C-alpha positions as CSV (number, residue, x, y, z in Angstrom):
1,X,7.8,-29.8,58.3
2,X,4.6,-27.6,58.3
3,X,4.7,-24.8,60.8
4,X,1.9,-22.3,61.6
5,X,2.7,-19.0,63.3
6,X,-0.3,-17.4,65.0
7,X,0.3,-13.6,65.5
8,X,-1.5,-11.5,68.0
9,X,-1.0,-8.5,65.7
10,X,-1.0,-7.7,62.0
11,X,2.0,-9.0,60.0
12,X,4.5,-6.2,60.0
13,X,7.2,-5.7,57.4
14,X,10.0,-6.1,59.9
15,X,8.8,-9.6,60.8
16,X,8.9,-10.8,57.1
17,X,12.6,-11.7,57.1
18,X,12.1,-14.0,60.1
19,X,9.6,-16.2,58.3
20,X,11.5,-15.9,55.0
21,X,14.8,-17.2,56.5
22,X,13.0,-20.0,58.4
23,X,11.5,-21.0,55.0
24,X,15.0,-21.1,53.6
25,X,15.9,-23.6,56.3
26,X,13.3,-26.0,54.8
27,X,10.3,-25.3,57.0
28,X,6.9,-24.9,55.3
29,X,5.8,-21.7,57.0
30,X,2.2,-20.3,57.2
31,X,1.6,-17.0,59.1
32,X,-1.9,-16.5,60.5
33,X,-2.9,-12.9,61.2
34,X,-5.7,-10.4,61.1
35,X,-4.0,-7.7,59.0
36,X,-3.6,-7.0,55.3
37,X,-1.7,-9.6,53.3
38,X,1.9,-8.6,52.4
39,X,2.5,-9.6,48.8
40,X,5.6,-11.3,47.4
41,X,6.5,-13.4,50.5
42,X,8.2,-16.8,50.4
43,X,5.7,-18.1,53.0
44,X,2.0,-18.5,53.0
45,X,-0.5,-16.2,54.8
46,X,-4.0,-16.9,56.2
47,X,-6.0,-13.8,57.0
48,X,-8.5,-14.3,59.8
49,X,-11.2,-12.3,61.5
50,X,-10.7,-11.0,65.1
51,X,-13.3,-9.7,67.5
52,X,-13.2,-8.2,70.9
53,X,-15.1,-9.8,73.8
54,X,-15.0,-7.6,76.8
55,X,-11.3,-7.3,77.7
56,X,-10.4,-10.3,75.6
57,X,-9.9,-11.0,71.9
58,X,-10.8,-14.1,69.8
59,X,-9.4,-15.0,66.4
60,X,-11.4,-17.2,64.0
61,X,-8.6,-19.7,63.4
62,X,-8.6,-22.2,60.6
63,X,-8.1,-25.9,61.2
64,X,-4.6,-26.5,62.5
65,X,-4.6,-30.3,62.0
66,X,-2.3,-30.3,59.0
67,X,0.5,-28.5,60.8
68,X,3.3,-30.3,62.7
69,X,4.1,-27.3,64.9
70,X,2.0,-24.3,66.0
71,X,4.0,-21.3,67.2
72,X,1.7,-18.8,69.0
73,X,2.5,-15.3,70.2
74,X,1.4,-16.1,73.8
75,X,-0.9,-13.2,74.8
76,X,-3.2,-14.1,77.7
77,X,-5.8,-11.5,76.5
78,X,-6.4,-13.8,73.5
79,X,-8.8,-16.6,74.1
80,X,-7.0,-18.6,71.5
81,X,-3.9,-18.7,73.7
82,X,-5.9,-20.5,76.4
83,X,-7.7,-22.8,74.0
84,X,-4.5,-23.9,72.2
85,X,-2.7,-24.6,75.5
86,X,-5.5,-26.5,77.2
87,X,-6.7,-28.5,74.1
88,X,-6.2,-32.1,75.3
89,X,-6.9,-33.5,71.8
90,X,-4.2,-31.4,70.1
91,X,-1.9,-33.4,67.8
92,X,0.6,-30.8,66.8
93,X,3.5,-29.5,68.8
94,X,3.0,-26.1,70.5
95,X,5.6,-23.4,70.9
96,X,5.0,-20.2,72.9
97,X,6.6,-17.0,71.7
98,X,6.5,-14.2,74.3
99,X,8.1,-11.4,76.2
100,X,7.3,-13.4,79.3
101,X,6.2,-10.3,81.2
102,X,3.9,-7.3,80.9
103,X,5.6,-4.5,78.9
104,X,2.8,-1.8,78.9
105,X,4.6,0.3,81.5
106,X,8.1,-1.1,81.1
107,X,9.2,-4.6,82.1
108,X,8.1,-5.7,85.6
109,X,10.6,-7.4,87.8
110,X,8.0,-8.8,90.2
111,X,6.1,-12.0,89.6
112,X,2.5,-11.1,89.2
113,X,-0.7,-13.1,88.8
114,X,-0.5,-12.6,85.0
115,X,3.1,-14.0,85.1
116,X,1.8,-17.1,86.9
117,X,-0.9,-17.5,84.2
118,X,1.8,-17.4,81.5
119,X,3.9,-20.0,83.4
120,X,0.8,-22.2,83.8
121,X,-0.1,-22.1,80.2
122,X,3.5,-22.7,79.1
123,X,3.6,-25.9,81.1
124,X,1.4,-27.4,78.3
125,X,3.7,-26.2,75.5
126,X,6.6,-28.2,74.1
127,X,9.1,-25.3,74.0
128,X,9.2,-21.5,74.8
129,X,10.8,-18.7,72.9
130,X,11.5,-15.5,74.8
131,X,12.3,-12.1,73.4
132,X,15.0,-11.7,76.0
133,X,16.3,-13.6,79.0
134,X,14.9,-10.9,81.3
135,X,11.8,-12.9,82.2
136,X,13.3,-16.4,82.4
137,X,13.3,-16.3,86.2
138,X,9.5,-16.0,86.2
139,X,9.1,-19.6,84.9
140,X,9.2,-22.8,86.8
141,X,12.3,-25.0,86.7
142,X,10.6,-27.4,84.3
143,X,9.6,-24.6,82.0
144,X,13.0,-23.1,82.1
145,X,14.5,-26.3,80.6
146,X,12.6,-25.7,77.4
147,X,13.2,-22.0,77.0
148,X,15.2,-20.5,74.1
149,X,16.2,-16.9,73.9
150,X,15.6,-15.3,70.5
151,X,16.7,-11.8,71.3
152,X,14.4,-9.5,69.4
153,X,16.4,-7.9,66.5
154,X,16.0,-6.7,63.0
155,X,17.3,-7.8,59.6
156,X,19.1,-4.9,57.9
157,X,20.6,-5.7,54.5
158,X,21.9,-2.1,54.4
159,X,23.7,-2.5,57.7
160,X,27.0,-0.4,57.8
161,X,29.1,1.1,60.5
162,X,28.5,4.8,60.0
163,X,30.0,6.0,63.3
164,X,33.1,7.6,61.7
165,X,31.2,10.1,59.4
166,X,30.7,13.8,60.2
167,X,27.7,14.3,62.4
168,X,25.4,17.3,62.6
169,X,22.2,16.2,64.2
170,X,20.2,14.2,66.8
171,X,17.7,11.6,65.4
172,X,14.2,10.5,66.3
173,X,12.7,7.7,64.2
174,X,9.5,5.9,64.7
175,X,5.7,6.5,65.0
176,X,4.9,9.9,66.5
177,X,2.7,8.7,69.4
178,X,2.2,10.0,72.9
179,X,4.0,7.3,74.8
180,X,7.3,8.1,73.0
181,X,7.9,11.2,75.1
182,X,8.1,13.7,72.2
183,X,7.2,16.6,74.5
184,X,10.4,15.8,76.5
185,X,12.5,15.5,73.3
186,X,11.2,18.8,71.9
187,X,11.6,20.8,75.1
188,X,15.0,19.4,75.8
189,X,16.3,20.2,72.3
190,X,14.8,23.7,72.5
191,X,16.7,24.3,75.8
192,X,19.9,22.8,74.4
193,X,19.8,25.0,71.4
194,X,19.2,28.1,73.5
195,X,22.0,27.3,75.9
196,X,24.6,26.2,73.3
197,X,26.7,28.7,71.3
198,X,27.6,27.5,67.8
199,X,26.7,23.9,68.4
200,X,28.3,21.2,66.2
201,X,25.1,19.1,66.6
202,X,22.6,21.7,65.5
203,X,19.8,19.7,64.0
204,X,17.0,17.4,65.2
205,X,15.9,15.0,62.5
206,X,12.4,13.6,63.1
207,X,11.4,10.7,60.9
208,X,7.9,9.2,61.2
209,X,4.2,10.0,61.4
210,X,1.4,9.7,63.9
211,X,-0.9,11.4,66.4
212,X,1.8,13.8,67.6
213,X,2.7,15.2,64.2
214,X,0.7,18.4,64.7
215,X,2.2,18.9,68.2
216,X,5.7,18.7,66.7
217,X,4.9,21.1,63.9
218,X,3.3,23.6,66.2
219,X,6.1,23.4,68.8
220,X,8.7,24.1,66.1
221,X,6.7,27.1,64.8
222,X,5.9,28.6,68.2
223,X,9.5,28.3,69.4
224,X,11.3,29.5,66.3
225,X,13.0,26.1,65.6
226,X,12.4,26.0,61.9
227,X,16.1,26.1,61.0
228,X,17.0,23.4,63.5
229,X,14.2,20.8,63.5
230,X,13.8,18.9,60.3
231,X,10.4,17.2,60.2
232,X,10.8,14.6,57.5
233,X,7.7,12.5,57.7
234,X,7.7,8.8,57.1
235,X,10.7,7.5,55.1
236,X,10.5,4.0,53.6
237,X,13.3,4.3,51.1
238,X,16.2,2.6,52.8
239,X,18.8,4.7,50.9
240,X,17.3,8.0,52.1
241,X,16.8,6.7,55.6
242,X,20.4,5.5,55.8
243,X,21.5,9.0,54.9
244,X,20.0,10.4,58.1
245,X,21.6,7.7,60.2
246,X,24.9,8.8,58.6
247,X,24.3,12.4,59.7
248,X,23.1,11.6,63.2
249,X,25.3,11.3,66.3
250,X,22.7,9.5,68.4
251,X,19.1,8.3,68.3
252,X,16.8,9.6,71.0
253,X,13.4,8.2,72.1
254,X,12.8,9.4,75.7
255,X,10.1,7.0,76.9
256,X,9.9,4.1,74.6
257,X,12.6,1.8,73.1
258,X,11.7,-0.9,70.6
259,X,13.4,-2.3,67.6
260,X,14.6,1.1,66.6
261,X,17.4,0.4,69.2
262,X,18.7,-2.5,67.1
263,X,18.2,-0.6,63.8
264,X,20.3,2.2,65.2
265,X,23.0,-0.2,66.3
266,X,23.0,-1.8,62.9
267,X,24.1,1.6,61.5
268,X,26.6,2.4,64.3
269,X,24.4,4.9,66.0
270,X,24.1,4.8,69.8
271,X,20.6,5.1,71.5
272,X,19.3,7.2,74.3
273,X,16.1,6.4,76.3
274,X,14.7,6.3,79.8
275,X,16.1,3.6,82.2
276,X,12.5,2.4,82.7
277,X,11.4,2.9,79.1
278,X,8.3,1.1,77.7
279,X,10.0,-1.8,75.9
280,X,9.7,-5.4,74.9
281,X,13.2,-5.8,76.3
282,X,15.1,-4.0,73.5
283,X,16.3,-1.3,75.9
284,X,18.2,-4.0,77.8
285,X,20.7,-3.9,74.8
286,X,21.8,-0.4,75.8
287,X,24.9,-0.5,78.0
288,X,25.3,2.8,79.8
289,X,28.3,4.8,78.3
290,X,29.2,1.9,76.0
291,X,26.6,1.9,73.2
292,X,24.1,4.5,74.5
293,X,22.7,6.3,77.6
294,X,19.8,5.5,80.0
295,X,18.2,8.6,81.4
296,X,16.5,9.2,84.8
297,X,14.6,12.5,84.1
298,X,14.2,15.4,81.6
299,X,17.2,17.4,82.9
300,X,19.3,14.3,82.2
301,X,18.5,14.6,78.5
302,X,19.3,18.3,78.3
303,X,22.6,17.7,80.0
304,X,23.3,14.6,77.8
305,X,22.7,16.6,74.6
306,X,25.2,19.2,75.8
307,X,27.7,16.5,76.7
308,X,27.4,14.8,73.3
309,X,27.9,18.1,71.5
310,X,31.2,18.6,73.4
311,X,32.4,15.1,73.1
312,X,31.7,14.1,69.5
313,X,34.6,11.7,69.2
314,X,33.8,9.8,72.4
315,X,30.2,9.4,71.2
316,X,31.4,8.2,67.8
317,X,33.4,5.5,69.6
318,X,30.1,4.5,71.3
319,X,28.6,4.2,67.8
320,X,31.4,1.9,66.8
321,X,30.6,-0.2,70.0
322,X,26.9,-0.2,69.0
323,X,27.7,-1.6,65.6
324,X,30.1,-4.2,67.1
325,X,27.4,-5.3,69.6
326,X,24.8,-5.7,66.8
327,X,27.2,-7.6,64.6
328,X,28.4,-10.0,67.2
329,X,25.5,-10.4,69.7
330,X,22.2,-9.3,67.9
331,X,22.7,-10.3,64.3
332,X,19.6,-11.7,62.7
333,X,20.9,-15.2,62.1
334,X,21.1,-15.7,65.9
335,X,17.4,-15.0,66.2
336,X,16.5,-17.4,63.4
337,X,18.8,-20.0,64.9
338,X,17.0,-19.8,68.3
339,X,13.6,-20.4,66.5
340,X,15.0,-23.4,64.7
341,X,16.3,-24.9,68.0
342,X,13.0,-24.4,69.7
343,X,11.2,-26.1,66.8
344,X,13.5,-29.0,66.9
345,X,13.1,-29.5,70.6
346,X,9.4,-29.4,70.3
347,X,9.3,-32.0,67.5
348,X,11.8,-34.3,69.1
349,X,10.2,-34.4,72.6
């Protein structure tokens, strides 16, 4: 069965395992995107041009006639999304893959005009794959009957429960951009260090690069945190990266929570973020006091850092819970299985 995936972003390395494992199920996978080709994959790639037209985007898609199923990342800012859904001469089956809600400022619980547009377009698709069940209620009863939940997760071949190891630091991992809330993290850690005598958790490990790199370096220098904040840059070596998860008691990203939540869980490390974090639904995996914490404001983070330092064993148990949650409820085979089910429904309709 020939299947085309049309991405609304560049092909990212964390998505490669999804297409790889679907290929192993016997599907002939082609991924259409506008980024650089990732070499050595078990699936085909077609690189296309993309241009901006006002607030919209348009990809120069190849002919899709040879594909049995087209799976599109449903993004209503892409003209292709509308064209594929409303094409009355389309022969192949169409599957929508979507968050099902706006996520720019956190998931929205109200049903907006944009949500109604998504629901309308999905009425022409043969099945729907959602990142999470959060947005299922926004769809009509008929559309809900063809929804499959492929909870967004990661494949981690180095997954291991590291919760029982000795811990000496907090962790931030990801791109250093403004929406992550790095100012909040740095200020909170600074106040925590100043207020805590002989802390057990005495380091902040920062892994990543981005526009806020200079801010972080300057803040560390200006506040005399050179001994406590370890700025490590981007780390792609899985063995080295795993070592910092082993050392870290908890992973903190104040304002945004993406797939780093699941990566942390896969190593037995709990996660801390804002209760209304910018997210594609990944923050919904955090269960307050069970596998992480959801914050309300900056002072919450300072107090939480103090609490964690004084309750190491309790937080280690949360890490164990996080690993158990990932292993049983968010393992990668479940995500792949949901895609396979959605494909089979579309083909057999």
